[in-house]
C-alpha positions as CSV (number, residue, x, y, z in Angstrom):
1,X,14.4,-167.2,119.2
2,X,12.5,-163.9,119.4
3,X,15.2,-162.5,121.7
4,X,18.0,-163.6,119.3
5,X,16.3,-161.8,116.4
6,X,15.9,-158.6,118.5
7,X,19.6,-158.8,119.4
8,X,20.7,-159.2,115.8
9,X,18.6,-156.2,114.8
10,X,20.1,-154.1,117.6
11,X,23.6,-155.1,116.5
12,X,22.9,-154.1,112.9
13,X,21.5,-150.7,113.9
14,X,24.4,-150.2,116.2
15,X,26.9,-151.0,113.4
16,X,25.1,-148.7,111.0
17,X,25.0,-145.9,113.5
18,X,28.8,-146.0,113.9
19,X,29.6,-146.4,110.2
20,X,31.6,-143.6,108.4
21,X,31.1,-142.9,104.8
22,X,34.2,-143.1,102.7
23,X,34.5,-140.0,100.4
24,X,37.3,-140.1,97.9
25,X,38.6,-136.7,96.6
26,X,41.4,-135.9,94.2
27,X,44.4,-134.8,96.1
28,X,44.6,-131.5,94.3
29,X,42.9,-129.5,91.6
30,X,44.3,-126.8,89.4
31,X,42.9,-123.5,90.8
32,X,41.4,-124.7,94.2
33,X,40.7,-127.4,96.6
34,X,37.9,-129.7,97.9
35,X,37.9,-131.1,101.4
36,X,35.5,-133.0,103.6
37,X,34.2,-130.7,106.3
38,X,32.1,-133.3,108.1
39,X,29.5,-136.0,108.2
40,X,26.2,-136.3,110.0
41,X,25.1,-139.2,112.2
42,X,23.4,-141.9,110.1
43,X,19.6,-141.4,109.6
44,X,17.1,-144.2,110.4
45,X,17.7,-145.6,106.9
46,X,21.4,-145.6,107.3
47,X,22.1,-142.6,105.0
48,X,24.6,-140.0,105.9
49,X,24.8,-136.4,104.9
50,X,28.3,-135.3,103.9
51,X,29.5,-131.7,103.7
52,X,32.4,-130.7,101.6
53,X,34.2,-127.3,101.4
54,X,35.1,-126.0,98.0
55,X,37.8,-123.2,98.0
56,X,38.9,-121.5,94.8
57,X,42.3,-119.9,94.8
58,X,42.6,-116.2,94.1
59,X,41.9,-115.6,90.5
60,X,39.6,-118.7,90.0
61,X,36.0,-119.5,90.4
62,X,33.7,-122.5,90.4
63,X,30.0,-123.1,90.0
64,X,27.9,-125.9,91.5
65,X,27.5,-127.5,88.0
66,X,31.3,-127.9,87.9
67,X,31.3,-130.3,90.8
68,X,30.3,-134.0,90.2
69,X,29.8,-136.5,93.1
70,X,29.1,-140.1,92.2
71,X,28.2,-143.0,94.5
72,X,30.6,-145.9,94.9
73,X,30.7,-149.1,97.0
74,X,31.8,-148.5,100.5
75,X,35.6,-148.7,100.9
76,X,38.7,-146.9,100.1
77,X,38.7,-146.8,96.3
78,X,41.2,-144.6,94.6
79,X,39.7,-142.1,92.2
80,X,42.4,-142.9,89.6
81,X,42.3,-146.6,90.0
82,X,41.2,-148.3,86.8
83,X,37.9,-150.1,87.2
84,X,37.0,-148.3,90.4
85,X,33.4,-149.1,91.1
86,X,30.9,-146.4,90.1
87,X,27.2,-146.9,90.8
88,X,24.4,-144.5,90.5
89,X,24.2,-141.0,88.9
90,X,25.6,-137.8,90.1
91,X,24.5,-137.0,93.6
92,X,22.5,-133.8,94.1
93,X,24.4,-131.0,95.9
94,X,22.7,-128.5,98.1
95,X,24.1,-125.1,99.1
96,X,23.5,-123.8,102.6
97,X,22.0,-120.5,101.4
98,X,20.2,-121.8,98.4
99,X,20.6,-123.6,95.2
100,X,23.1,-121.1,93.8
101,X,25.4,-118.3,94.9
102,X,26.4,-115.1,93.2
103,X,30.0,-115.0,94.4
104,X,31.6,-118.0,92.7
105,X,35.1,-116.9,93.8
106,X,34.4,-117.5,97.5
107,X,35.0,-120.6,99.6
108,X,31.7,-122.3,100.3
109,X,30.1,-125.5,101.6
110,X,28.0,-128.1,99.7
111,X,26.2,-131.0,101.1
112,X,25.0,-134.3,99.6
113,X,23.4,-137.5,101.0
114,X,25.0,-140.9,100.7
115,X,22.8,-144.0,101.1
116,X,23.6,-146.7,103.6
117,X,26.6,-149.0,102.8
118,X,27.8,-146.8,100.0
119,X,30.6,-144.3,99.5
120,X,31.1,-141.2,97.5
121,X,33.6,-140.0,94.9
122,X,34.1,-136.3,94.1
123,X,35.1,-137.0,90.5
124,X,35.0,-133.6,88.9
125,X,35.7,-130.2,90.4
126,X,36.8,-127.9,87.6
127,X,38.1,-124.5,88.7
128,X,38.0,-121.8,86.0
129,X,40.6,-119.1,85.7
130,X,39.2,-115.7,86.3
131,X,42.5,-114.0,85.6
132,X,41.8,-113.4,81.9
133,X,39.1,-110.6,81.7
134,X,39.6,-109.8,78.0
135,X,36.5,-108.7,76.1
136,X,38.1,-110.0,72.9
137,X,38.8,-113.7,72.4
138,X,41.9,-112.9,70.3
139,X,43.6,-110.8,73.0
140,X,44.4,-111.3,76.7
141,X,43.9,-108.9,79.5
142,X,44.6,-110.3,82.9
143,X,44.5,-109.2,86.5
144,X,46.4,-109.9,89.7
145,X,45.9,-109.0,93.3
146,X,48.5,-108.0,95.9
147,X,47.1,-108.7,99.3
148,X,49.8,-106.8,101.1
149,X,49.0,-103.5,99.3
150,X,45.3,-104.3,98.6
151,X,46.0,-103.4,95.0
152,X,44.7,-104.9,91.7
153,X,46.9,-104.7,88.5
154,X,45.3,-105.1,85.1
155,X,47.7,-105.8,82.2
156,X,47.9,-107.1,78.7
157,X,46.7,-105.7,75.4
158,X,43.1,-104.9,74.5
159,X,39.9,-104.4,76.3
160,X,38.2,-105.9,79.4
161,X,34.7,-107.4,79.2
162,X,31.7,-105.5,80.7
163,X,31.0,-106.6,84.2
164,X,27.3,-107.2,83.7
165,X,24.8,-109.4,81.9
166,X,23.4,-112.9,82.0
167,X,26.0,-115.6,83.0
168,X,28.4,-112.9,84.3
169,X,30.9,-114.2,86.8
170,X,32.6,-111.6,88.9
171,X,36.3,-112.5,89.0
172,X,37.2,-110.6,92.1
173,X,33.9,-110.5,94.0
174,X,35.4,-111.9,97.2
175,X,38.0,-109.2,97.5
176,X,36.2,-106.1,96.2
177,X,35.8,-104.5,99.6
178,X,39.5,-104.8,100.3
179,X,40.8,-103.1,97.2
180,X,42.2,-99.6,97.8
181,X,44.1,-99.0,94.6
182,X,44.2,-100.2,91.0
183,X,47.0,-100.0,88.4
184,X,46.0,-100.1,84.7
185,X,49.2,-101.0,82.8
186,X,50.2,-99.9,79.3
187,X,48.4,-101.7,76.6
188,X,44.9,-101.9,78.1
189,X,42.5,-99.9,75.9
190,X,39.1,-100.3,77.5
191,X,37.6,-100.6,81.0
192,X,34.3,-102.5,81.0
193,X,31.1,-101.3,82.5
194,X,30.8,-101.5,86.3
195,X,34.3,-103.0,86.4
196,X,35.0,-101.4,89.8
197,X,31.5,-101.4,91.2
198,X,31.4,-102.5,94.8
199,X,35.0,-101.5,95.4
200,X,33.8,-99.4,98.3
201,X,37.3,-98.6,99.7
202,X,38.9,-97.9,96.3
203,X,40.8,-94.6,96.5
204,X,42.8,-94.2,93.3
205,X,43.2,-95.7,89.8
206,X,46.5,-95.1,88.2
207,X,46.8,-95.3,84.4
208,X,50.3,-96.1,83.2
209,X,52.0,-94.3,80.3
210,X,49.6,-95.3,77.6
211,X,50.0,-93.9,74.1
212,X,46.3,-93.5,73.8
213,X,43.3,-92.4,75.8
214,X,41.4,-95.2,77.5
215,X,37.7,-95.6,76.7
216,X,35.3,-97.1,79.2
217,X,31.8,-98.5,79.7
218,X,29.0,-97.2,81.8
219,X,29.9,-96.5,85.4
220,X,33.3,-98.1,85.1
221,X,34.8,-95.5,87.5
222,X,33.0,-95.1,90.8
223,X,32.3,-91.5,91.8
224,X,34.9,-89.8,94.1
225,X,37.8,-92.1,93.0
226,X,40.8,-90.2,91.8
227,X,42.1,-91.3,88.4
228,X,45.8,-90.5,87.9
229,X,46.6,-90.3,84.2
230,X,49.8,-89.9,82.2
231,X,51.0,-86.3,81.9
232,X,51.2,-86.3,78.1
233,X,47.5,-87.3,78.0
234,X,46.3,-85.1,80.8
235,X,44.7,-82.5,78.6
236,X,42.8,-85.1,76.6
237,X,41.3,-86.7,79.7
238,X,40.4,-83.3,81.0
239,X,38.4,-82.4,77.8
240,X,37.0,-85.8,76.9
241,X,33.3,-86.7,77.6
242,X,33.1,-89.4,80.2
243,X,36.4,-88.4,81.8
244,X,36.1,-84.6,82.3
245,X,33.3,-85.1,84.9
246,X,35.5,-87.5,87.0
247,X,38.2,-86.7,89.5
248,X,41.1,-86.7,86.9
249,X,44.5,-85.9,88.3
250,X,48.1,-86.4,87.1
251,X,51.0,-86.7,89.4
252,X,53.2,-86.8,86.2
253,X,51.8,-83.7,84.5
254,X,54.1,-80.7,83.8
255,X,52.6,-77.4,82.7
256,X,54.1,-75.9,79.6
257,X,54.4,-72.6,81.3
258,X,53.2,-69.7,79.2
259,X,51.8,-71.7,76.3
260,X,48.1,-70.9,75.7
261,X,46.2,-71.0,72.4
262,X,43.7,-68.2,72.1
263,X,41.4,-67.4,69.2
264,X,44.2,-65.8,67.2
265,X,46.9,-68.4,67.1
266,X,47.6,-72.1,66.7
267,X,51.4,-71.8,67.5
268,X,53.2,-70.7,70.6
269,X,56.9,-70.8,71.7
270,X,58.2,-72.7,74.7
271,X,61.5,-73.4,76.4
272,X,61.9,-75.3,79.7
273,X,65.3,-74.7,81.2
274,X,65.3,-77.5,83.7
275,X,64.0,-80.8,82.3
276,X,63.3,-82.8,79.1
277,X,59.6,-83.2,78.5
278,X,57.3,-85.6,76.5
279,X,55.3,-84.2,73.6
280,X,51.7,-83.7,74.8
281,X,49.2,-85.8,72.8
282,X,47.1,-82.7,72.0
283,X,50.0,-80.9,70.3
284,X,53.0,-81.2,67.9
285,X,56.5,-79.9,68.7
286,X,58.8,-78.4,66.1
287,X,62.2,-76.7,65.9
288,X,63.0,-74.2,63.1
289,X,65.8,-76.1,61.4
290,X,66.3,-73.7,58.4
291,X,65.3,-70.3,57.0
292,X,65.7,-68.8,53.6
293,X,64.2,-66.1,51.4
294,X,61.0,-68.1,50.8
295,X,60.3,-70.2,53.9
296,X,61.0,-71.6,57.3
297,X,61.6,-75.3,57.6
298,X,60.2,-77.0,60.7
299,X,61.5,-80.3,62.1
300,X,59.1,-82.4,64.2
301,X,60.4,-83.5,67.5
302,X,59.7,-86.7,69.5
303,X,60.4,-84.9,72.8
304,X,61.3,-81.5,74.2
305,X,65.0,-81.4,75.2
306,X,65.8,-79.4,78.4
307,X,66.6,-75.8,77.7
308,X,65.8,-76.1,73.9
309,X,63.2,-73.7,72.6
310,X,60.5,-75.1,70.4
311,X,57.3,-74.3,68.5
312,X,54.1,-75.8,69.9
313,X,51.3,-76.4,67.5
314,X,47.7,-77.1,68.5
315,X,44.5,-76.7,66.5
316,X,42.2,-78.3,69.1
317,X,39.3,-75.9,69.7
318,X,38.6,-77.4,73.1
319,X,42.0,-76.1,74.3
320,X,41.6,-72.5,73.3
321,X,42.7,-70.3,76.1
322,X,43.6,-73.3,78.2
323,X,46.9,-74.4,79.6
324,X,48.9,-77.3,77.9
325,X,50.3,-80.1,80.0
326,X,52.7,-82.9,79.3
327,X,54.9,-85.3,81.2
328,X,58.5,-85.6,82.1
329,X,60.7,-87.4,79.6
330,X,62.8,-90.3,80.9
331,X,65.5,-89.9,78.3
332,X,67.2,-86.8,76.9
333,X,65.6,-85.9,73.6
334,X,67.7,-85.5,70.4
335,X,68.8,-82.0,69.7
336,X,68.0,-81.1,66.1
337,X,69.5,-78.1,64.3
338,X,67.5,-75.2,65.7
339,X,67.5,-71.5,64.8
340,X,65.2,-70.8,67.8
341,X,67.0,-69.4,70.9
342,X,66.0,-68.7,74.5
343,X,67.2,-65.8,76.6
344,X,69.1,-67.1,79.6
345,X,70.4,-63.7,81.0
346,X,68.7,-62.6,84.1
347,X,68.5,-59.0,82.8
348,X,67.1,-60.1,79.4
349,X,68.5,-59.6,76.0
350,X,68.6,-56.2,74.2
351,X,67.9,-56.4,70.4
352,X,67.8,-53.7,67.7
353,X,65.2,-53.1,65.1
354,X,65.2,-56.1,62.6
355,X,68.0,-57.9,64.5
356,X,65.9,-61.0,65.2
357,X,62.3,-62.3,64.7
358,X,59.7,-62.4,67.4
359,X,56.4,-64.3,67.1
360,X,53.0,-62.8,67.3
361,X,49.8,-64.6,66.3
362,X,51.5,-67.3,64.2
363,X,53.8,-64.8,62.4
364,X,57.5,-64.2,63.0
365,X,58.1,-60.4,62.6
366,X,61.3,-58.4,62.6
367,X,61.8,-57.2,66.1
368,X,61.5,-53.7,67.2
369,X,64.3,-52.3,69.5
370,X,63.4,-53.9,72.8
371,X,64.6,-56.1,75.6
372,X,63.5,-59.7,75.5
373,X,63.0,-61.0,79.0
374,X,64.7,-64.1,80.5
375,X,62.9,-67.2,79.1
376,X,61.8,-65.4,76.0
377,X,62.2,-67.2,72.6
378,X,63.3,-65.6,69.4
379,X,64.3,-66.7,65.9
380,X,67.8,-65.8,64.7
381,X,68.5,-64.6,61.2
382,X,71.2,-66.8,59.7
383,X,74.5,-64.9,59.5
384,X,75.0,-65.7,55.8
385,X,71.6,-64.4,54.8
386,X,72.0,-61.3,52.5
387,X,70.0,-58.4,53.8
388,X,68.1,-58.1,50.5
389,X,66.9,-61.7,50.9
390,X,65.8,-61.4,54.4
391,X,62.1,-60.9,54.9
392,X,60.3,-58.7,57.3
393,X,58.0,-61.6,58.4
394,X,57.3,-65.2,58.1
395,X,53.8,-66.6,58.6
396,X,53.4,-70.1,60.0
397,X,51.2,-72.5,58.1
398,X,48.2,-74.5,59.2
399,X,50.4,-77.1,60.8
400,X,51.3,-80.6,59.6
401,X,51.2,-83.0,62.5
402,X,52.4,-85.9,60.4
403,X,56.0,-84.8,59.7
404,X,58.2,-81.9,58.5
405,X,56.3,-78.8,57.6
406,X,57.6,-76.0,55.3
407,X,55.7,-72.8,56.1
408,X,54.7,-70.0,53.8
409,X,56.4,-66.6,54.2
410,X,54.4,-63.4,53.9
411,X,55.3,-60.5,51.7
412,X,58.8,-59.2,50.9
413,X,60.5,-56.4,52.8
414,X,59.0,-53.8,50.4
415,X,55.5,-55.3,50.8
416,X,55.9,-55.9,54.5
417,X,55.4,-52.3,55.7
418,X,52.2,-51.3,57.5
419,X,50.5,-48.0,56.9
420,X,47.9,-46.3,59.0
421,X,44.9,-44.6,57.4
422,X,46.8,-41.3,58.1
423,X,49.6,-42.5,55.8
424,X,52.0,-43.2,58.7
425,X,54.5,-46.1,57.9
426,X,55.3,-48.9,60.4
427,X,58.2,-51.2,59.9
428,X,56.6,-53.9,62.0
429,X,53.1,-54.8,62.8
430,X,51.4,-52.2,65.0
431,X,50.2,-53.2,68.4
432,X,47.4,-50.7,68.7
433,X,43.8,-51.6,67.6
434,X,42.7,-50.1,64.3
435,X,42.5,-50.4,60.5
436,X,45.8,-50.5,58.5
437,X,46.9,-51.0,54.9
438,X,49.5,-53.6,54.0
439,X,50.4,-54.9,50.6
440,X,47.4,-53.1,49.2
441,X,45.0,-54.9,51.5
442,X,43.0,-53.6,54.5
443,X,44.2,-55.2,57.8
444,X,42.3,-54.9,61.0
445,X,43.9,-55.4,64.4
446,X,41.3,-56.0,67.1
């Protein structure tokens, strides 16, 4: 009898030792997968440790609290079968490297213990989308990753959240070290703090043709990373705090050659003979569409047509004595009526005294007899203008960047003469430094 009992006990232990725990898992989850990695040999009490692998897809993350494992009777019970047996509470999960993990986007293993003669059911495994990184609940900013080019694209409208703080989940933690380039598409307005921290191989961030300057949180752009900005916003990035100390470049930028705004002027003339250009965000572009005895009429332009001379207005003090940049225009700009002309002859254009107007310090003056070099811009006097109504000069106003601007003329022909202190009369503004009298007022040329 004693031998029979011992044999029965040995048989029971043997059957327990060879038992395999049945773990039921949903066939698929939205955003990732859960699979059984392996099971341990039964312990003395018959319990078995089961290890599962949880793998979020790119753009998703999952926390331990999102995974629920409940105990069932042993056997192959479908997780969707109505009335499937469920006994016990949620089984405790353990993570190999501790109770929690910082990178919730990475694949990782969890283990749990199933008592003897029971099974387990992975009932809940909710994967959260990490694609939407908007900082505003009413907008959407999403990201995508191209593994072939190791590039992240951020698109949508609005701002991203700041990549810091309690409860923060890094949406691309598992791929940070692989990212070499980033594209910020049109519509994104703000880059969150530390958004690219840890992207140790990031070389360049390209900002698409936005209509406005991007703002950013603390340490959003790692040191040494080139930021390629739109040409029409290049000057703004170069002079704006937070950006001007970074490596700001622009593959799209085109210099408006010859246009500089010193202390004495807010306007300059420009004509590019080769290509249509966008209007730089720091300036306004006008043509002179009409001229009469009282004023010039300026028409604001949306772009600069190739070969069309224009007035460039800028009152930004940060751009004094600096070059102006813009970007190439994809479409040919409309050609408004324009009394401005550009010299195209290689040997220049010879003009007589008072034949055309030339601009100096925001004033169009009657020209002296001279040769205007190739590329020079001048203002024609309409052919039907009676000589007695033509003025010796027209002063440009303070600039109206919201639309058409009529500018105020200065003095009539009789009042337009300049006189030196020795009584000598000048038909146009002198170029030598000194004190002069004009219209009964003292004028100083420095």
